[in-house]
DOLO-719047 format. One record per residue (C-alpha): x, y, z. Coordinates in nm, 4 decimals. Example, Ala and Ser with C-alpha at 12.3 -4.5 7.8 and 13.67 -1.06 7.14 Angstrom:
2
((1.2300 -0.4500 0.7800)) ((1.3670 -0.1060 0.7140)) 
! end
This chain:
463
((6.8584 3.9743 9.4415)) ((6.9534 3.6095 9.4881)) ((7.2651 3.4565 9.3469)) ((7.4078 3.1022 9.3614)) ((7.2739 2.7965 9.5333)) ((7.2847 2.9526 9.8783)) ((7.0616 3.2402 9.7642)) ((7.3108 3.4917 9.9051)) ((7.1793 3.8438 9.8987)) ((7.4056 4.0680 9.6888)) ((7.3518 4.4389 9.7106)) ((7.4289 4.6495 9.4074)) ((7.7135 4.8910 9.4624)) ((7.6180 5.2575 9.4324)) ((7.7197 5.4238 9.1074)) ((7.8468 5.7258 9.2969)) ((8.0140 5.7445 9.6337)) ((8.1154 6.0646 9.8048)) ((8.4899 6.1079 9.8355)) ((8.6174 6.0587 10.1866)) ((8.7968 6.3547 10.3377)) ((9.1730 6.3175 10.3467)) ((9.3629 6.4359 10.6521)) ((9.7294 6.4674 10.5501)) ((9.9629 6.4011 10.8382)) ((10.2394 6.6450 10.9218)) ((10.5881 6.5252 10.8412)) ((10.9355 6.6748 10.8595)) ((11.2105 6.6047 10.6124)) ((11.4246 6.7353 10.3306)) ((11.1486 6.7278 10.0708)) ((10.9021 6.8859 10.3122)) ((11.1484 7.1695 10.3668)) ((11.1935 7.2080 9.9907)) ((10.8170 7.2112 9.9386)) ((10.7688 7.4727 10.2096)) ((11.0429 7.6888 10.0612)) ((10.8896 7.6640 9.7131)) ((10.5454 7.7511 9.8508)) ((10.6734 8.0559 10.0374)) ((10.8721 8.1815 9.7358)) ((10.5848 8.1360 9.4897)) ((10.3256 8.2907 9.7208)) ((10.5653 8.5755 9.7946)) ((10.6100 8.6426 9.4229)) ((10.2374 8.6272 9.3541)) ((10.1371 8.8610 9.6349)) ((10.4391 9.0892 9.6112)) ((10.5051 9.1463 9.2401)) ((10.1957 9.3664 9.1754)) ((10.3204 9.6124 9.4386)) ((10.6591 9.6645 9.2742)) ((10.7105 9.9954 9.0945)) ((10.9156 10.0753 8.7843)) ((10.9635 10.4360 8.6728)) ((10.6554 10.5608 8.8608)) ((10.4292 10.2862 8.7273)) ((10.3424 9.9337 8.8262)) ((10.6279 9.7044 8.7266)) ((10.4037 9.4202 8.6054)) ((10.0643 9.5239 8.4713)) ((9.8487 9.3768 8.1964)) ((9.6449 9.6869 8.1175)) ((9.3641 9.5429 7.9080)) ((9.1657 9.8674 7.8467)) ((9.4790 10.0456 7.7230)) ((9.5993 9.7294 7.5453)) ((9.9446 9.7573 7.7007)) ((10.1410 9.4929 7.8899)) ((10.4100 9.6262 8.1209)) ((10.6871 9.3831 8.2161)) ((10.9450 9.5760 8.4160)) ((11.1081 9.8058 8.1597)) ((10.9387 9.6495 7.8574)) ((10.6026 9.7622 7.7186)) ((10.4266 9.5106 7.4960)) ((10.1444 9.5944 7.2573)) ((9.8842 9.3861 7.0755)) ((10.1258 9.3834 6.7822)) ((10.3627 9.1876 7.0066)) ((10.1220 8.8946 7.0307)) ((10.3814 8.6599 6.8751)) ((10.5789 8.6943 7.1991)) ((10.2812 8.5578 7.3924)) ((10.2454 8.2676 7.1494)) ((10.6181 8.1964 7.1797)) ((10.5956 8.2125 7.5587)) ((10.3163 7.9535 7.5590)) ((10.5228 7.7266 7.3353)) ((10.8181 7.7616 7.5727)) ((10.5936 7.6814 7.8710)) ((10.4593 7.3680 7.7014)) ((10.8071 7.2546 7.6002)) ((10.9320 7.3169 7.9543)) ((10.6545 7.0930 8.0824)) ((10.7679 6.8166 7.8455)) ((11.1306 6.8630 7.9492)) ((11.0783 6.8535 8.3255)) ((10.8200 6.5752 8.3059)) ((11.0480 6.3527 8.0969)) ((11.3330 6.4251 8.3385)) ((11.1692 6.4457 8.6838)) ((10.8158 6.3166 8.6410)) ((10.5434 6.5250 8.8036)) ((10.7778 6.7547 8.9949)) ((10.5707 7.0523 8.8744)) ((10.2599 6.9092 9.0393)) ((10.4329 6.8362 9.3663)) ((10.6172 7.1644 9.4192)) ((10.5018 7.4460 9.1873)) ((10.1448 7.3902 9.0665)) ((9.9118 7.6684 9.1925)) ((9.6656 7.4056 9.3145)) ((9.9392 7.2451 9.5245)) ((10.0757 7.5768 9.6500)) ((9.7432 7.7182 9.7679)) ((9.6275 7.3839 9.9063)) ((9.9458 7.3757 10.1129)) ((9.8734 7.7256 10.2445)) ((9.5162 7.6278 10.3351)) ((9.6392 7.3136 10.5116)) ((9.8803 7.5253 10.7168)) ((9.5869 7.7370 10.8313)) ((9.3880 7.4224 10.9076)) ((9.6702 7.2764 11.1138)) ((9.7174 7.6039 11.3003)) ((9.3488 7.6378 11.3933)) ((9.2429 7.2742 11.4361)) ((9.5626 7.0970 11.5338)) ((9.7347 6.7811 11.4195)) ((9.5855 6.5117 11.1985)) ((9.4458 6.3091 11.4872)) ((9.2961 6.6196 11.6452)) ((9.1326 6.7238 11.3179)) ((8.9756 6.3804 11.2758)) ((8.8537 6.3845 11.6340)) ((8.7202 6.7401 11.5969)) ((8.5189 6.6526 11.2860)) ((8.3592 6.3550 11.4608)) ((8.2816 6.5479 11.7796)) ((7.9404 6.7131 11.8322)) ((7.9166 7.0870 11.7916)) ((8.0456 7.2811 12.0897)) ((8.1986 7.6206 12.1596)) ((8.5481 7.4789 12.1045)) ((8.4547 7.3262 11.7696)) ((8.2685 7.6401 11.6588)) ((8.5638 7.8585 11.7565)) ((8.8197 7.6467 11.5728)) ((8.6070 7.5902 11.2633)) ((8.5013 7.9531 11.2532)) ((8.8595 8.0767 11.2834)) ((8.9652 7.8483 11.0009)) ((8.6840 7.9648 10.7737)) ((8.7550 8.3303 10.8493)) ((9.1239 8.2909 10.7642)) ((9.0406 8.0881 10.4534)) ((8.8004 8.3530 10.3280)) ((9.0471 8.6321 10.4034)) ((9.3274 8.4589 10.2124)) ((9.0895 8.3739 9.9252)) ((8.9621 8.7298 9.8849)) ((9.3157 8.8662 9.9060)) ((9.4138 8.6176 9.6355)) ((9.1294 8.7383 9.4120)) ((9.2210 9.1008 9.4822)) ((9.5869 9.0362 9.3993)) ((9.4994 8.8529 9.0785)) ((9.2890 9.1439 8.9559)) ((9.5791 9.3688 9.0594)) ((9.7805 9.2228 8.7729)) ((9.5224 9.3680 8.5306)) ((9.4367 9.6966 8.7050)) ((9.6619 9.9310 8.9038)) ((9.6620 9.7595 9.2416)) ((9.7196 10.0772 9.4430)) ((9.3998 10.2218 9.3017)) ((9.2061 9.8965 9.3047)) ((9.1199 9.8921 9.6749)) ((8.9499 10.2358 9.6861)) ((8.7880 10.1654 9.3497)) ((8.6352 9.8427 9.4806)) ((8.5010 10.0149 9.7916)) ((8.3403 10.2924 9.5877)) ((8.2598 10.0692 9.2862)) ((8.4208 10.3335 9.0660)) ((8.6185 10.0639 8.8824)) ((8.2974 9.9147 8.7545)) ((8.1336 9.5839 8.8391)) ((8.3880 9.3784 8.6489)) ((8.6652 9.4335 8.9069)) ((8.4383 9.3267 9.1923)) ((8.3120 9.0289 8.9917)) ((8.6574 8.8921 8.9105)) ((8.7853 8.9539 9.2625)) ((8.4980 8.7498 9.4054)) ((8.5188 8.4904 9.1266)) ((8.8870 8.4108 9.1752)) ((8.8559 8.4427 9.5496)) ((8.5740 8.1879 9.5681)) ((8.7550 7.9639 9.3169)) ((9.0586 7.9621 9.5468)) ((8.8384 7.8972 9.8488)) ((8.6650 7.6008 9.6846)) ((8.9650 7.4449 9.5114)) ((9.2207 7.4778 9.7920)) ((8.9836 7.4490 10.0846)) ((8.7499 7.1683 9.9847)) ((8.8203 7.0086 9.6470)) ((9.1951 6.9786 9.6946)) ((9.3039 6.6386 9.5614)) ((8.9791 6.6075 9.3626)) ((9.1084 6.8807 9.1299)) ((9.4250 6.6799 9.0673)) ((9.2391 6.3519 9.0200)) ((8.9398 6.4529 8.8105)) ((8.9804 6.8060 8.6759)) ((9.3462 6.8440 8.5817)) ((9.4206 6.7008 8.2346)) ((9.7916 6.6735 8.3095)) ((9.7393 6.3623 8.5208)) ((9.5734 6.1932 8.2240)) ((9.8344 6.2510 7.9570)) ((10.1499 6.2490 8.1689)) ((10.2121 5.8851 8.0799)) ((10.2753 5.9916 7.7207)) ((10.5787 6.1891 7.8442)) ((10.7126 5.9167 8.0737)) ((10.9562 5.6463 7.9785)) ((11.1438 5.3855 8.1790)) ((11.4234 5.6322 8.2572)) ((11.1977 5.9054 8.3979)) ((11.2530 5.9799 8.7655)) ((10.9472 5.8798 8.9650)) ((10.8703 5.8125 9.3300)) ((10.8880 5.4372 9.3722)) ((10.8500 5.1761 9.6427)) ((11.1212 4.9114 9.6412)) ((10.9005 4.6043 9.6494)) ((11.1932 4.3636 9.6372)) ((11.3383 4.5092 9.9526)) ((11.0139 4.5872 10.1344)) ((10.8095 4.2706 10.0862)) ((10.6742 4.0794 10.2569)) ((10.5738 4.3618 10.4854)) ((10.4725 4.3253 10.8468)) ((10.5054 4.4649 11.1973)) ((10.7941 4.3732 11.4218)) ((10.9896 4.4995 11.7205)) ((11.2664 4.7448 11.6583)) ((11.5284 4.4974 11.7765)) ((11.3923 4.2084 11.5699)) ((11.5818 4.0672 11.2735)) ((11.3499 4.0950 10.9698)) ((11.5352 3.8204 10.7823)) ((11.4843 3.5785 11.0710)) ((11.1118 3.6623 11.0641)) ((11.0938 3.6240 10.6880)) ((10.9949 3.9896 10.6460)) ((11.1093 4.2750 10.4304)) ((11.2008 4.6216 10.5518)) ((10.8454 4.7620 10.5303)) ((10.6909 4.7486 10.8788)) ((10.3434 4.8258 10.7355)) ((10.3030 5.1388 10.9501)) ((10.0954 5.3082 10.6730)) ((10.2678 5.6378 10.7500)) ((10.3346 5.6852 10.3788)) ((9.9587 5.6714 10.3191)) ((9.8783 5.9090 10.6050)) ((10.1063 6.1852 10.4752)) ((9.9892 6.1573 10.1124)) ((9.7773 6.4600 10.0116)) ((9.5880 6.2501 9.7560)) ((9.5412 5.9505 9.9876)) ((9.7097 5.6854 9.7724)) ((9.9322 5.3977 9.8783)) ((10.2616 5.4339 9.6930)) ((10.3283 5.0656 9.7638)) ((10.0644 4.9805 9.5038)) ((10.2908 5.1125 9.2286)) ((10.2917 5.4241 9.0124)) ((9.9455 5.5863 8.9952)) ((9.8189 5.8890 8.8090)) ((9.6882 6.0243 9.1426)) ((10.0475 6.0672 9.2662)) ((10.1578 6.4319 9.2429)) ((10.5207 6.3563 9.3337)) ((10.5264 6.5733 9.6445)) ((10.7722 6.3240 9.8030)) ((10.6012 6.3375 10.1435)) ((10.6008 5.9582 10.1482)) ((10.9797 5.9581 10.1061)) ((11.0242 6.1786 10.4122)) ((10.7814 5.9633 10.6112)) ((10.9462 5.6345 10.5148)) ((11.2973 5.7672 10.5737)) ((11.1986 5.8756 10.9252)) ((11.0701 5.5227 10.9954)) ((11.3839 5.3639 10.8492)) ((11.5947 5.5853 11.0746)) ((11.4027 5.4713 11.3812)) ((11.4347 5.1062 11.2788)) ((11.8052 5.1578 11.1951)) ((11.7392 5.0353 10.8403)) ((11.8958 5.1993 10.5338)) ((11.6985 5.4842 10.3829)) ((11.5481 5.4614 10.0371)) ((11.2720 5.2036 10.0706)) ((11.0621 5.4715 9.9021)) ((11.2770 5.6947 9.6858)) ((11.3170 5.8772 9.3599)) ((11.4155 5.6193 9.1028)) ((11.3253 5.4990 8.7544)) ((11.1482 5.1941 8.6254)) ((11.4770 5.0624 8.4947)) ((11.6411 5.1381 8.8281)) ((11.3796 4.9426 9.0227)) ((11.4440 4.6501 8.7862)) ((11.8165 4.6662 8.8649)) ((11.8921 4.7768 8.5115)) ((12.1076 5.0616 8.3859)) ((11.9387 5.4011 8.3972)) ((12.0124 5.6895 8.1651)) ((11.8828 6.0128 8.3119)) ((12.0479 6.2215 8.0400)) ((11.9140 6.0623 7.7243)) ((11.8563 6.1916 7.3692)) ((11.5048 6.3271 7.4246)) ((11.6284 6.5334 7.7211)) ((11.8987 6.6924 7.5064)) ((11.6477 6.7603 7.2274)) ((11.4059 6.9312 7.4679)) ((11.6897 7.1302 7.6250)) ((11.8244 7.2407 7.2882)) ((11.4820 7.3533 7.1682)) ((11.4255 7.5433 7.4917)) ((11.7603 7.7193 7.4640)) ((11.6949 7.8144 7.1018)) ((11.3464 7.9480 7.1726)) ((11.4493 8.1315 7.4878)) ((11.7539 8.2774 7.3178)) ((11.5490 8.3862 7.0192)) ((11.2836 8.5465 7.2379)) ((11.5331 8.7331 7.4559)) ((11.7300 8.8513 7.1531)) ((11.4165 8.9638 6.9726)) ((11.2874 9.1567 7.2737)) ((11.6266 9.3140 7.3377)) ((11.6613 9.4342 6.9769)) ((11.2985 9.5228 6.9070)) ((11.2439 9.8756 6.7840)) ((11.0088 10.0970 6.9833)) ((10.8469 10.2151 6.6598)) ((10.5723 10.0492 6.4605)) ((10.4911 10.1903 6.1167)) ((10.1870 10.0973 5.9135)) ((10.1335 10.2398 5.5632)) ((9.7820 10.2467 5.4210)) ((9.7455 10.3560 5.0621)) ((9.4371 10.5547 4.9627)) ((9.2235 10.3159 4.7604)) ((8.9759 10.5772 4.6420)) ((9.2101 10.6930 4.3654)) ((9.4942 10.5190 4.1892)) ((9.6979 10.8348 4.1391)) ((9.6565 11.2007 4.0530)) ((9.8385 11.3876 3.7757)) ((9.9362 11.7423 3.8695)) ((9.9709 12.0348 3.6232)) ((10.3442 12.0653 3.6810)) ((10.4088 11.7156 3.5439)) ((10.4175 11.5381 3.8768)) ((10.2208 11.2310 3.9848)) ((10.0795 11.2157 4.3355)) ((9.9739 10.9221 4.5544)) ((9.8032 10.9634 4.8910)) ((9.8826 10.7489 5.1974)) ((9.7977 10.7357 5.5649)) ((10.0895 10.6608 5.7960)) ((10.0147 10.5171 6.1384)) ((10.3112 10.5659 6.3689)) ((10.3030 10.3847 6.7040)) ((10.5485 10.4940 6.9697)) ((10.5950 10.1895 7.1915)) ((10.8302 10.3728 7.4254)) ((10.7047 10.5345 7.7440)) ((10.8553 10.8763 7.6646)) ((10.7538 11.1247 7.3945)) ((10.9581 11.1068 7.0764)) ((11.0059 11.3128 6.7583)) ((11.0331 11.1322 6.4264)) ((11.1538 11.2272 6.0816)) ((10.9755 11.0852 5.7739)) ((11.1302 10.9952 5.4398)) ((11.0471 10.7942 5.1317)) ((11.2563 10.6395 4.8547)) ((11.2334 10.3834 4.5788)) ((11.1543 10.6212 4.2916)) ((11.3983 10.8818 4.1634)) ((11.3108 11.2272 4.2900)) ((11.0180 11.1102 4.5046)) ((10.9332 11.3346 4.8008)) ((10.6692 11.3952 5.0639)) ((10.4562 11.7073 5.0297)) ((10.3307 11.9056 5.3270)) ((10.5067 11.6952 5.5888)) ((10.6842 11.8811 5.8718)) ((11.0501 11.8259 5.9397)) ((10.9592 11.6226 6.2469)) ((10.6404 11.4831 6.3918)) ((10.5848 11.4279 6.7627)) ((10.4264 11.1113 6.9008)) ((10.3425 11.0793 7.2681)) ((10.4793 10.7886 7.4677)) ((10.2566 10.4901 7.4068)) ((10.0600 10.6936 7.1541)) ((9.9462 10.6402 6.7950)) ((9.9701 10.9118 6.5297)) ((9.7631 10.8871 6.2137)) ((9.9214 11.1136 5.9516)) ((9.7968 11.1644 5.5923)) ((10.0836 11.2243 5.3481)) ((10.1188 11.2877 4.9761)) ((10.4083 11.1326 4.7869)) ((10.5072 11.3011 4.4617)) ((10.7340 11.2033 4.1738)) ((10.7803 11.3320 3.8194)) ((10.5811 11.1377 3.5633)) ((10.8982 11.0677 3.3658)) ((11.0244 10.8684 3.6650)) ((10.6947 10.7258 3.7898)) ((10.5101 10.4903 3.5629)) ((10.3117 10.1736 3.6184)) ((10.3460 10.0074 3.9574)) ((10.6666 10.0806 4.1464)) ((10.7853 9.9691 4.4898)) ((10.8663 10.2389 4.7416)) ((10.9639 10.2404 5.1100)) ((10.8624 10.4794 5.3878)) ((11.1059 10.5258 5.6753)) ((11.0433 10.6705 6.0208)) ((11.3577 10.7706 6.2117)) ((11.3980 10.8978 6.5659)) ((11.5341 11.2523 6.5509)) ((11.7558 11.2077 6.8568)) ((11.8682 10.8497 6.7884)) ((11.9087 10.7580 6.4231)) ((11.9574 10.3912 6.5146)) ((11.5875 10.3761 6.6038)) ((11.4116 10.3491 6.2696)) ((11.1399 10.1507 6.0983)) ((11.0842 10.0964 5.7255)) ((10.7616 9.9829 5.5634)) ((10.7166 9.8941 5.1966)) ((10.4319 10.0169 4.9787)) ((10.3564 10.0843 4.6106)) ((10.3508 10.3980 4.4020)) ((10.1223 10.4050 4.1004)) ((10.1727 10.6163 3.7898)) ((10.0438 10.6337 3.4331)) ((10.1270 10.3502 3.1991)) ((10.4246 10.4463 2.9782)) 
! end
């Protein structure tokens, strides 16, 4: 269409433009070493933990069909769901704490998307070469060399992705039995489905989507600003020191040329996994991987300039104002974390391996016996949360002379088993009238300190 007196042709910009592929440049430095170490540790834990054994069983196993969660020596049941809720609260509070203190350090060093993307980039660098070689290879026409390098990369990507899916399912099914079960399909279609699902999700997210996940799919990038303040550590470009930027010889005096310390080499952009320019200021696309710091420091070293043109700092620090890293909100988050963690650890350490549930028979209020006694019927559900078989002794009190009829001296409950036991509680009608509170107690025969008490009600005739 025409616009203005010169009838200049203005073309409408497309509403959607395909994202350009980012080729992160390799860089060496202290933060790169820290990132590599974190990646190796986290991947090692993920792939190695399912293979650990604990007392002839898998050390960490979320057995969904059996409704048991094994965490080393602890067995959790559906009744222990509050622990899961508390763990999620602790995780969310930890995110607030570390974000307020160190910005998006989680994204840059520990996020699964970052960790697996880093692993996929290592494979890409190993098969296709450096950044310049990868760019050149993508632009080159298809040849045997290109097919060999691309094919090797895809094969390694798919292998790592499928192994990731297999390992993930191994947290929910015995991993030593999972392989043969998948080959024979004896584990059912669900195991194969989730192995392929998580494998292909890893392949797509870490191999192709990469920074797009961080930019458009992850909600953390959108609400992180609510957890930032002017004393939060962020990766910052010192504009006062760096501007005006411009190229120069290594021996040149930047002050004589009217230039800042930034030589405009764009190396900080080339190493960025999300393709941003940190010199444009803080952006939600930045995952705080600190690659730009390593890149800029290497350039400063070559130019014999002081390091820190790009560095971890705060908004107050960049404004030459006092910075308080340890501020009230940090102490509040830390205190809450310590309280919740302490409470959770204490609760799990002192939890009894017995769960007792008392269900009163609702079909009859009570029954009067010929010998002057009143009888109420109950069903006791005893859950043995321990892995070994245990014998329990039952008792009841709350009404004078109350006793249990027909109950053996001890009842056996298998490890991890549930015993449903009907019992009859009897008391003399002179002592049992109206509605009275009673308490059933289950005690371990071999260890009296292991006991559980559950309240109920005993009904008798109205006096």
